[in-house]
C-alpha positions as CSV (number, residue, x, y, z in Angstrom):
1,M,81.8,218.0,34.1
2,K,85.5,218.9,33.8
3,K,85.7,219.1,37.6
4,Y,84.3,215.6,38.0
5,L,86.8,214.3,35.4
6,S,89.7,216.0,37.1
7,T,88.6,214.5,40.5
8,A,88.4,211.0,38.9
9,A,91.8,211.4,37.3
10,V,93.4,212.3,40.7
11,A,91.7,209.4,42.3
12,A,93.0,207.0,39.7
13,V,96.6,208.3,40.1
14,L,96.3,207.8,43.9
15,L,95.0,204.3,43.4
16,L,97.8,203.4,41.1
17,S,100.3,204.8,43.5
18,A,98.8,202.9,46.4
19,C,99.0,199.7,44.3
20,S,102.5,200.2,43.0
21,V,105.0,197.5,43.6
22,P,107.3,198.4,46.5
23,Q,111.0,198.8,45.8
24,M,113.7,197.3,48.0
25,A,115.6,199.8,50.2
26,V,118.9,200.4,48.4
27,E,121.8,202.3,50.0
28,S,121.5,206.0,48.9
29,N,125.2,206.5,48.0
30,F,125.2,203.4,45.9
31,K,121.9,204.2,44.2
32,S,123.0,207.7,43.2
33,Q,125.8,206.2,41.0
34,A,124.2,202.8,40.1
35,Q,122.5,201.8,36.9
36,E,119.2,199.9,37.1
37,L,119.3,196.9,34.8
38,P,115.7,196.4,33.6
39,I,114.3,192.9,34.0
40,E,112.1,191.7,31.1
41,G,110.2,188.5,30.6
42,R,110.5,187.1,34.1
43,K,107.3,185.5,35.3
44,V,106.8,185.8,39.0
45,L,104.5,182.8,39.4
46,K,106.5,180.6,37.0
47,P,110.1,181.9,37.0
48,N,111.5,179.0,35.1
49,G,111.6,180.5,31.6
50,D,114.1,182.7,29.9
51,F,114.3,186.4,30.9
52,R,116.6,189.4,30.5
53,I,118.6,191.4,33.0
54,G,119.7,194.5,31.1
55,D,122.0,193.3,28.4
56,Y,122.2,189.7,29.8
57,T,119.9,186.9,28.9
58,V,119.1,184.1,31.4
59,A,118.4,181.1,29.2
60,N,118.2,177.3,29.3
61,V,116.7,177.3,32.8
62,H,116.3,173.9,34.3
63,R,115.1,173.5,37.8
64,G,115.1,170.0,39.3
65,W,112.3,168.6,41.4
66,K,112.3,169.5,45.1
67,R,113.4,166.3,46.9
68,G,112.4,165.7,50.5
69,S,112.9,163.0,53.1
70,G,112.4,162.7,56.9
71,F,110.1,161.5,59.6
72,N,107.7,162.6,62.2
73,I,107.3,161.0,65.7
74,L,104.9,162.4,68.3
75,G,105.3,165.9,67.0
76,Y,109.0,165.7,66.3
77,D,109.9,166.6,62.7
78,N,113.2,165.7,61.2
79,V,113.0,166.8,57.5
80,K,115.6,167.1,54.8
81,S,115.0,168.8,51.4
82,A,117.1,169.8,48.4
83,Q,116.9,171.1,44.9
84,K,119.2,171.6,41.9
85,Y,119.3,174.3,39.3
86,E,121.1,175.2,36.1
87,F,120.9,178.0,33.5
88,S,123.1,179.9,31.1
89,L,124.0,183.6,31.1
90,Q,124.5,185.3,27.8
91,D,126.1,188.7,27.3
92,T,124.2,190.0,24.3
93,Q,126.2,193.2,24.0
94,N,129.8,192.0,24.4
95,G,129.3,188.4,23.5
96,G,130.1,185.4,25.8
97,E,128.1,182.7,27.5
98,W,128.6,180.5,30.5
99,Y,126.6,178.0,32.4
100,V,125.6,178.3,36.1
101,F,124.9,175.3,38.3
102,G,123.3,175.7,41.7
103,A,121.8,173.7,44.5
104,S,120.0,174.4,47.8
105,K,119.7,172.3,50.9
106,L,117.8,172.5,54.2
107,H,117.7,170.3,57.3
108,E,114.9,171.1,59.8
109,K,114.4,169.7,63.3
110,N,111.2,171.0,64.9
111,L,108.9,170.0,67.8
112,K,105.2,170.8,67.2
113,S,102.9,171.0,70.2
114,N,99.2,170.1,70.3
115,N,98.3,173.8,70.4
116,G,100.1,174.5,67.1
117,L,103.3,176.0,68.6
118,T,106.5,175.0,66.7
119,I,109.9,175.0,68.5
120,Q,113.1,174.8,66.6
121,L,115.4,172.1,68.1
122,A,118.4,173.2,65.8
123,A,119.5,176.1,63.8
124,N,117.4,175.4,60.6
125,K,119.8,177.2,58.2
126,E,119.2,176.9,54.5
127,Y,122.2,176.6,52.2
128,Y,122.4,177.7,48.6
129,A,125.4,177.6,46.3
130,S,126.0,178.2,42.6
131,Y,129.1,177.7,40.5
132,F,130.2,179.3,37.2
133,T,133.5,179.7,35.3
134,S,134.7,182.9,33.6
135,P,137.3,182.6,30.9
136,E,138.9,185.7,32.3
137,S,138.7,185.3,36.1
138,G,138.3,181.6,36.6
139,Q,135.8,179.6,38.7
140,W,133.4,181.5,40.9
141,Q,131.2,180.3,43.7
142,L,128.2,182.0,45.2
143,V,127.3,180.7,48.7
144,T,124.6,181.8,51.1
145,V,123.6,180.5,54.5
146,D,120.2,181.8,55.6
147,P,119.0,181.4,59.2
148,G,115.5,182.1,57.9
149,H,114.4,185.3,59.8
150,Y,115.2,188.9,60.3
151,L,115.8,188.4,64.0
152,A,118.6,186.0,63.2
153,R,120.1,188.2,60.5
154,N,123.5,188.4,62.2
155,K,123.9,184.7,61.4
156,F,123.4,185.2,57.7
157,E,126.6,184.4,55.7
158,G,127.1,185.1,52.0
159,Q,129.9,185.6,49.5
160,V,130.8,185.5,45.8
161,I,134.4,184.2,45.6
162,N,136.9,182.9,43.1
163,G,139.9,182.2,45.4
164,V,141.4,185.6,44.7
165,K,138.6,188.1,44.9
166,M,135.6,188.0,47.3
167,Y,132.4,190.0,47.3
168,K,130.3,189.9,50.4
169,V,126.6,189.1,50.0
170,A,124.3,190.9,52.6
171,P,120.6,190.4,53.0
172,V,118.1,193.2,52.8
173,Y,114.8,193.0,54.8
174,K,113.3,196.4,54.1
175,F,111.4,198.2,51.4
176,E,112.1,201.8,50.4
177,G,110.3,204.3,52.7
178,Q,109.4,201.7,55.3
179,K,110.9,201.9,58.8
180,I,109.9,198.4,59.9
181,P,111.7,195.5,58.2
182,T,109.9,192.5,56.9
183,G,110.5,189.1,58.5
184,D,111.9,187.6,55.2
185,I,114.6,188.6,52.8
186,V,113.5,190.9,50.0
187,G,116.8,191.2,48.2
188,Y,120.6,191.2,48.6
189,E,123.5,193.6,48.3
190,F,126.9,192.7,46.9
191,K,129.8,194.5,48.6
192,D,133.5,195.0,47.7
193,D,134.9,195.4,51.2
194,E,132.1,197.6,52.7
195,E,131.1,199.4,49.5
196,V,128.0,198.3,47.7
197,I,128.6,197.6,44.0
198,A,125.5,195.7,43.0
199,A,122.1,194.8,44.4
200,V,119.2,192.5,43.5
201,Q,115.6,192.5,44.6
202,V,114.2,189.0,44.5
203,V,110.5,189.6,45.4
204,N,107.7,190.8,43.1
205,N,109.0,191.4,39.6
206,G,112.6,191.6,40.7
207,K,115.1,194.4,40.2
208,V,118.9,194.6,39.6
209,W,121.2,197.6,40.2
210,M,124.9,197.7,39.3
211,R,127.6,200.3,39.4
212,S,128.3,201.4,35.8
213,D,132.1,201.6,36.2
214,L,132.7,197.9,36.8
215,S,134.6,195.8,34.3
216,N,132.7,193.7,31.8
217,D,133.8,190.5,33.5
218,T,132.9,191.7,37.0
219,R,129.4,192.8,35.7
220,M,128.8,189.4,34.2
221,V,130.0,187.7,37.4
222,L,127.6,189.8,39.5
223,A,124.8,189.3,36.9
224,S,125.3,185.5,37.3
225,A,125.0,185.8,41.0
226,A,121.9,188.0,40.8
227,A,120.3,185.6,38.3
228,S,121.0,182.7,40.6
229,L,119.2,184.5,43.5
230,L,116.3,185.5,41.3
231,L,115.8,181.8,40.4
232,Y,116.4,180.5,43.9
233,D,113.2,179.2,45.3
234,K,113.6,178.8,49.1
235,L,113.0,175.3,50.4
236,K,111.7,176.6,53.7
237,D,108.7,178.0,52.0
238,S,108.1,174.9,49.8
239,G,105.9,172.9,52.1
240,I,107.9,169.7,51.7
241,D,107.1,167.2,54.5
């Protein structure tokens, strides 16, 4: 009987391991000195409510309706879509709160054939930007330009900037332990020059990592950027016609 119970327990562990949520591939040197900020309360299917990122609370989340316009003539699609966001970020440990305002925009020009083949007639890049102001370091802007696929990753652009300091935002397309990248972005790294100082996984339940030696202001700036990307719902996947 004990043998059967032991076998069943091993099988259960293997099943849970097989069903575990994959983690984004994070640079090993950064991960060894980074702190993971646990995410609590974020609902994957309805990510509009309040949630926590470590000592930070993402609150007062308001996501505007996705707005779309365009036309289709003989298989030619010319579609524009946009969405606005806003939320507040609260530092529950050190105090302080500021509001973050964001917007995304996409313009697609495609030609669809009778056999279902879609040809892009222009670079269908999706733009996202969010803005927030720190009492210490001034107004910050997060901007990303996403070409929409791993094969076009070299055309991705991203930065968090306040006019004096700039952190590069780089997309991540791979999960830990996987050699083959996914076609879509699974998360982002924030780099000071070429050194990773923070990272956010935006798929599944989400994850955030941050170097522990950063100043309180820098941590809140990067937490605002990470929260913006966790709330960002790509227009390309929205199905707006």
